[in-house]
Residue frames as a rotation matrix with the C-alpha (Angstrom) as fourth column:
MET 1
-0.823 0.565 -0.051 38.17
0.155 0.137 -0.978 -58.96
-0.546 -0.813 -0.200 57.89
LYS 2
-0.647 0.701 0.300 34.73
0.439 0.020 0.898 -59.49
0.624 0.713 -0.321 56.38
LEU 3
-0.888 0.417 0.194 32.16
-0.442 -0.656 -0.612 -57.06
-0.128 -0.629 0.767 57.66
GLU 4
-0.729 0.671 0.139 28.80
0.645 0.740 -0.190 -58.54
-0.230 -0.048 -0.972 58.47
SER 5
0.395 0.880 0.264 26.83
0.912 -0.409 0.000 -55.32
0.108 0.241 -0.965 58.18
ALA 6
0.171 -0.261 0.950 27.05
0.195 -0.936 -0.292 -51.55
0.966 0.235 -0.109 58.27
ASP 7
0.961 0.194 0.196 27.06
-0.154 -0.211 0.965 -51.88
0.229 -0.958 -0.173 62.04
ASP 8
0.608 -0.792 -0.054 30.70
0.721 0.523 0.454 -52.96
-0.332 -0.315 0.889 61.68
ILE 9
-0.044 -0.595 0.803 31.92
0.810 -0.492 -0.320 -49.57
0.585 0.636 0.503 60.36
ILE 10
0.284 0.064 -0.957 33.02
0.633 -0.762 0.137 -46.35
-0.720 -0.645 -0.257 62.03
ILE 11
0.492 -0.055 0.869 33.09
0.754 -0.471 -0.457 -43.26
0.434 0.881 -0.190 59.81
ASN 12
0.071 -0.593 -0.802 35.89
0.772 -0.477 0.421 -40.83
-0.632 -0.649 0.424 60.56
PRO 13
0.998 0.035 0.054 36.23
0.060 -0.806 -0.589 -37.29
0.023 0.591 -0.806 59.26
PRO 14
0.353 -0.932 0.084 39.79
0.276 0.018 -0.961 -36.24
0.894 0.362 0.264 58.46
ASN 15
-0.807 -0.479 -0.346 39.96
0.456 -0.132 -0.880 -34.54
0.376 -0.868 0.325 61.85
THR 16
0.191 0.970 -0.152 37.51
0.828 -0.076 0.555 -33.14
0.527 -0.232 -0.818 64.34
HIS 17
-0.440 -0.399 -0.805 39.33
0.838 -0.505 -0.207 -30.25
-0.323 -0.765 0.556 66.00
TYR 18
-0.962 0.125 0.244 37.46
0.009 -0.874 0.486 -27.76
0.274 0.470 0.839 63.77
LEU 19
-0.123 0.992 -0.002 34.08
-0.319 -0.038 0.947 -28.98
0.940 0.117 0.322 64.97
PRO 20
-0.927 -0.374 -0.042 34.36
-0.101 0.354 -0.930 -29.30
0.362 -0.857 -0.365 68.75
ASN 21
-0.643 0.737 0.209 30.64
-0.442 -0.134 -0.887 -28.72
-0.626 -0.663 0.411 69.40
ARG 22
-0.128 0.579 -0.805 29.30
-0.975 0.074 0.209 -30.51
0.180 0.812 0.555 66.32
ALA 23
0.107 0.260 0.960 27.56
-0.483 0.857 -0.178 -33.83
-0.869 -0.444 0.217 66.77
LEU 24
-0.616 -0.343 -0.709 28.83
-0.785 0.334 0.521 -36.33
0.058 0.878 -0.475 64.22
PRO 25
0.315 0.794 -0.519 26.68
-0.696 0.565 0.443 -39.31
0.646 0.222 0.731 63.21
THR 26
-0.586 -0.502 0.636 26.60
-0.809 0.413 -0.419 -41.87
-0.053 -0.760 -0.648 66.00
SER 27
0.413 0.887 0.207 23.98
-0.858 0.455 -0.237 -44.34
-0.304 -0.080 0.949 64.79
ILE 28
0.610 -0.276 -0.742 26.53
-0.320 0.771 -0.550 -46.86
0.725 0.574 0.382 63.51
GLN 29
0.888 -0.364 0.281 28.24
-0.133 0.382 0.915 -49.20
-0.440 -0.850 0.291 65.97
LEU 30
0.583 -0.736 -0.344 31.97
-0.807 -0.475 -0.351 -49.14
0.095 0.482 -0.871 65.49
ILE 31
0.725 -0.499 0.475 34.43
0.256 0.836 0.486 -51.86
-0.639 -0.230 0.734 64.50
LYS 32
-0.056 -0.739 0.672 36.24
0.983 0.076 0.165 -50.98
-0.173 0.670 0.722 61.24
GLN 33
0.168 0.044 -0.985 37.33
0.177 -0.984 -0.014 -47.39
-0.970 -0.172 -0.173 60.66
VAL 34
0.024 -0.141 0.990 37.05
1.000 0.005 -0.023 -45.73
-0.002 0.990 0.141 57.28
ASN 35
-0.468 -0.197 -0.861 37.81
0.239 -0.967 0.091 -42.19
-0.851 -0.163 0.500 56.13
VAL 36
0.337 0.715 0.612 35.32
0.842 0.063 -0.537 -40.58
-0.422 0.696 -0.581 53.76
GLY 37
-0.357 -0.665 0.656 37.51
0.901 -0.431 0.053 -37.56
0.248 0.610 0.753 53.01
SER 38
-0.545 0.242 0.803 35.31
-0.177 -0.969 0.172 -34.87
0.819 -0.048 0.571 54.53
TYR 39
-0.879 0.246 0.407 33.17
-0.432 -0.056 -0.900 -34.22
-0.199 -0.968 0.156 57.58
PRO 40
-0.735 0.658 -0.165 30.26
0.462 0.664 0.588 -36.69
0.496 0.356 -0.792 57.67
ASP 41
-0.837 0.491 0.242 26.86
-0.545 -0.711 -0.445 -35.24
-0.047 -0.504 0.862 58.45
ALA 42
0.268 0.962 0.059 24.30
-0.923 0.273 -0.270 -37.81
-0.276 0.018 0.961 57.29
VAL 43
-0.836 -0.539 0.102 24.35
-0.509 0.831 0.222 -41.61
-0.204 0.134 -0.970 57.13
CYS 44
0.354 0.934 -0.045 22.05
-0.881 0.317 -0.353 -44.09
-0.315 0.164 0.935 55.43
HIS 45
-0.744 -0.525 0.413 22.39
-0.361 0.837 0.412 -47.86
-0.561 0.157 -0.812 54.94
TYR 46
0.398 0.886 -0.240 20.61
-0.699 0.124 -0.704 -49.46
-0.594 0.448 0.668 51.98
LYS 47
0.983 0.149 -0.110 20.98
-0.185 0.741 -0.645 -52.80
-0.014 0.654 0.756 50.18
GLY 48
0.676 -0.735 -0.040 24.46
0.735 0.671 0.099 -53.61
-0.046 -0.097 0.994 51.44
TYR 49
-0.246 -0.753 0.611 25.97
0.665 -0.589 -0.459 -50.13
0.705 0.293 0.645 51.13
THR 50
0.223 0.219 -0.950 26.40
0.827 -0.558 0.066 -47.30
-0.515 -0.801 -0.306 53.60
TYR 51
0.135 -0.085 0.987 25.98
0.713 -0.683 -0.156 -43.82
0.688 0.725 -0.032 52.08
VAL 52
-0.007 -0.272 -0.962 27.56
0.893 -0.435 0.116 -40.86
-0.450 -0.859 0.245 53.87
GLY 53
0.686 0.261 0.679 26.64
0.546 -0.802 -0.242 -37.23
0.482 0.537 -0.693 53.13
CYS 54
-0.042 -0.864 -0.502 29.61
0.988 -0.110 0.106 -34.94
-0.147 -0.492 0.858 53.70
ALA 55
0.361 0.115 -0.925 30.42
0.347 -0.937 0.019 -31.29
-0.865 -0.328 -0.379 54.18
ASN 56
-0.607 -0.694 -0.388 32.33
-0.121 -0.402 0.908 -31.10
-0.786 0.598 0.160 50.89
GLY 57
0.005 0.720 -0.694 29.20
-0.920 -0.269 -0.285 -31.86
-0.392 0.640 0.660 48.86
ALA 58
-0.579 -0.278 -0.767 30.08
-0.620 0.761 0.192 -35.50
0.530 0.586 -0.613 48.29
VAL 59
0.634 0.612 0.473 28.14
-0.760 0.605 0.237 -38.62
-0.141 -0.510 0.849 49.06
GLY 60
-0.530 -0.842 -0.100 30.55
-0.846 0.534 -0.013 -41.41
0.064 0.078 -0.995 49.87
ARG 61
0.661 0.687 -0.302 29.61
-0.657 0.724 0.209 -45.06
0.362 0.060 0.930 49.42
ILE 62
-0.424 -0.744 0.517 31.03
-0.894 0.435 -0.108 -47.82
-0.145 -0.508 -0.849 51.60
ASP 63
0.116 0.458 -0.882 30.57
-0.559 0.764 0.323 -51.45
0.821 0.455 0.344 50.58
GLU 64
0.926 0.363 0.102 30.26
-0.290 0.513 0.808 -54.37
0.241 -0.778 0.580 52.97
GLY 65
0.512 -0.819 -0.259 33.99
0.768 0.572 -0.288 -55.02
0.384 -0.052 0.922 52.70
GLY 66
0.457 -0.282 -0.844 34.77
0.577 -0.628 0.522 -51.51
-0.677 -0.726 -0.124 53.96
GLN 67
-0.532 -0.634 0.561 35.91
0.836 -0.290 0.465 -50.14
-0.132 0.717 0.685 50.60
VAL 68
0.084 0.512 -0.855 35.11
0.378 -0.810 -0.448 -46.42
-0.922 -0.286 -0.261 50.28
THR 69
-0.225 -0.052 0.973 34.11
0.914 -0.359 0.192 -44.55
0.339 0.932 0.128 47.13
PRO 70
-0.581 -0.093 -0.809 34.53
0.661 -0.634 -0.401 -41.04
-0.476 -0.767 0.430 48.59
SER 71
-0.602 0.397 -0.692 32.77
-0.509 -0.860 -0.051 -39.09
-0.615 0.321 0.720 45.81
PHE 72
-0.652 0.454 0.607 30.16
0.607 0.793 0.059 -41.58
-0.455 0.407 -0.792 44.65
ILE 73
0.448 0.716 0.535 27.86
0.854 -0.520 -0.019 -38.58
0.264 0.466 -0.845 44.15
LYS 74
-0.652 -0.697 -0.300 29.30
0.744 -0.664 -0.074 -35.06
-0.148 -0.271 0.951 43.93
LEU 75
0.564 0.804 0.190 27.14
0.807 -0.585 0.080 -32.04
0.176 0.108 -0.979 44.71
THR 76
0.045 -0.570 0.821 28.16
0.383 -0.749 -0.541 -28.42
0.923 0.339 0.184 45.19
ASN 77
-0.152 -0.040 0.988 27.45
-0.731 -0.667 -0.140 -27.84
0.665 -0.744 0.072 48.86
TRP 78
-0.813 -0.230 0.534 27.13
-0.576 0.449 -0.684 -29.51
-0.083 -0.864 -0.497 52.26
VAL 79
-0.293 0.706 -0.645 24.96
-0.120 0.643 0.757 -32.66
0.949 0.299 -0.104 52.20
THR 80
-0.628 0.077 0.775 22.85
-0.751 -0.321 -0.577 -32.34
0.204 -0.944 0.259 55.35
GLY 81
0.034 0.660 0.750 20.57
-0.636 0.594 -0.493 -35.34
-0.771 -0.460 0.440 54.88
ILE 82
-0.586 -0.168 -0.793 20.40
-0.755 0.468 0.459 -38.60
0.294 0.868 -0.401 52.96
ILE 83
-0.123 0.587 0.800 17.83
-0.510 0.654 -0.559 -41.38
-0.851 -0.477 0.219 52.76
ALA 84
-0.934 -0.129 -0.333 17.16
-0.351 0.495 0.795 -44.30
0.062 0.859 -0.508 50.42
HIS 85
-0.158 0.928 0.339 13.73
-0.323 0.276 -0.906 -45.45
-0.933 -0.252 0.256 49.27
GLU 86
0.715 0.549 0.434 12.70
0.143 0.493 -0.858 -47.76
-0.685 0.675 0.274 46.43
ASP 87
0.209 -0.780 0.590 16.19
0.926 0.352 0.138 -47.83
-0.315 0.517 0.796 44.86
ARG 88
0.444 -0.105 0.890 16.53
0.372 -0.882 -0.290 -44.05
0.815 0.460 -0.352 44.92
LEU 89
-0.304 -0.573 -0.761 18.88
0.952 -0.203 -0.227 -41.92
-0.025 -0.794 0.608 47.02
TYR 90
0.644 0.534 0.548 17.45
0.481 -0.839 0.253 -38.61
0.595 0.101 -0.798 48.22
THR 91
-0.343 -0.804 -0.486 19.96
0.935 -0.240 -0.262 -36.03
0.094 -0.544 0.834 49.40
LEU 92
0.856 0.513 -0.061 19.25
0.516 -0.840 0.171 -32.67
0.037 -0.177 -0.983 51.00
MET 93
-0.168 -0.945 0.281 21.90
0.903 -0.262 -0.341 -30.11
0.396 0.196 0.897 50.08
TYR 94
0.081 0.078 -0.994 22.46
0.725 -0.689 0.005 -27.04
-0.684 -0.721 -0.112 52.23
GLY 95
-0.776 -0.425 0.467 22.03
0.627 -0.602 0.494 -23.70
0.071 0.676 0.733 50.53
GLN 96
-0.319 0.675 -0.665 19.84
0.006 -0.701 -0.714 -20.74
-0.948 -0.232 0.220 49.78
PRO 97
0.405 0.767 0.497 17.63
-0.907 0.268 0.326 -22.43
0.117 -0.583 0.804 48.83
TYR 98
-0.356 -0.352 0.866 18.04
-0.471 0.868 0.159 -25.97
-0.807 -0.351 -0.474 50.12
THR 99
0.011 0.310 -0.951 17.75
-0.979 0.197 0.053 -28.49
0.204 0.930 0.305 47.30
VAL 100
0.266 0.122 0.956 16.70
-0.377 0.926 -0.013 -32.15
-0.887 -0.357 0.292 47.23
TYR 101
-0.257 -0.411 -0.874 18.50
-0.965 0.163 0.207 -34.33
0.057 0.897 -0.439 44.69
VAL 102
0.632 0.457 0.626 17.37
-0.444 0.875 -0.191 -37.78
-0.635 -0.157 0.756 43.57
HIS 103
-0.284 -0.776 -0.564 19.91
-0.959 0.233 0.163 -40.30
0.005 0.587 -0.810 42.27
ASP 104
0.773 0.403 -0.490 19.63
-0.416 0.905 0.088 -43.93
0.479 0.135 0.867 41.25
LEU 105
0.886 -0.382 0.263 21.84
-0.057 0.473 0.879 -46.54
-0.460 -0.794 0.397 42.89
THR 106
0.404 -0.787 0.466 24.55
0.906 0.275 -0.322 -46.07
0.125 0.552 0.824 40.25
GLY 107
-0.286 -0.495 -0.820 24.91
0.665 -0.719 0.202 -42.41
-0.690 -0.487 0.535 41.31
GLN 108
-0.766 0.052 0.641 23.22
0.548 -0.468 0.693 -40.92
0.336 0.882 0.330 38.25
GLN 109
-0.804 0.486 -0.342 21.07
-0.115 -0.692 -0.713 -37.87
-0.583 -0.534 0.612 39.01
LEU 110
-0.502 0.732 0.461 17.43
0.863 0.454 0.221 -38.33
-0.047 0.509 -0.860 38.06
HIS 111
0.188 0.524 0.831 15.96
0.443 -0.800 0.405 -34.99
0.877 0.292 -0.383 39.13
SER 112
-0.742 -0.387 -0.547 15.97
0.665 -0.320 -0.675 -32.33
0.086 -0.865 0.495 41.84
TRP 113
0.296 0.803 0.517 13.73
0.559 -0.584 0.588 -29.73
0.774 0.115 -0.622 43.39
ILE 114
-0.573 -0.405 0.712 14.01
-0.235 -0.751 -0.617 -26.72
0.785 -0.521 0.335 45.67
HIS 115
-0.081 0.474 -0.877 13.08
0.849 0.493 0.188 -27.43
0.521 -0.730 -0.442 49.27
GLU 116
-0.260 -0.004 0.965 11.66
0.044 -0.999 0.007 -24.15
0.964 0.045 0.260 50.47
ASP 117
0.602 0.537 0.591 10.34
-0.548 -0.262 0.795 -25.07
0.581 -0.802 0.137 53.91
């Protein structure tokens, strides 16, 4: 099955019984199911790929064919936000302090900074 867009993907965590009151991302309409290997918390679609920030510190990448790279980017803590802008991926990592990481579209880290507010 060829997927036409990221709207054709559902992102499943391994299981959800540990997070009964947690809202998982719901902004993607569901047709094909994929497993990203950890609990998804943030989703961003950019230039044909869907990027998923997960609780295990990974950013998974899903191509238009539904193939998953579960640890496209590997951080050390829960990824609570992700956005793409001008061929850069910005991830917000949970922690004390929170940290913003910037990666290029190949997954290479460019820089980071502490997000204090």
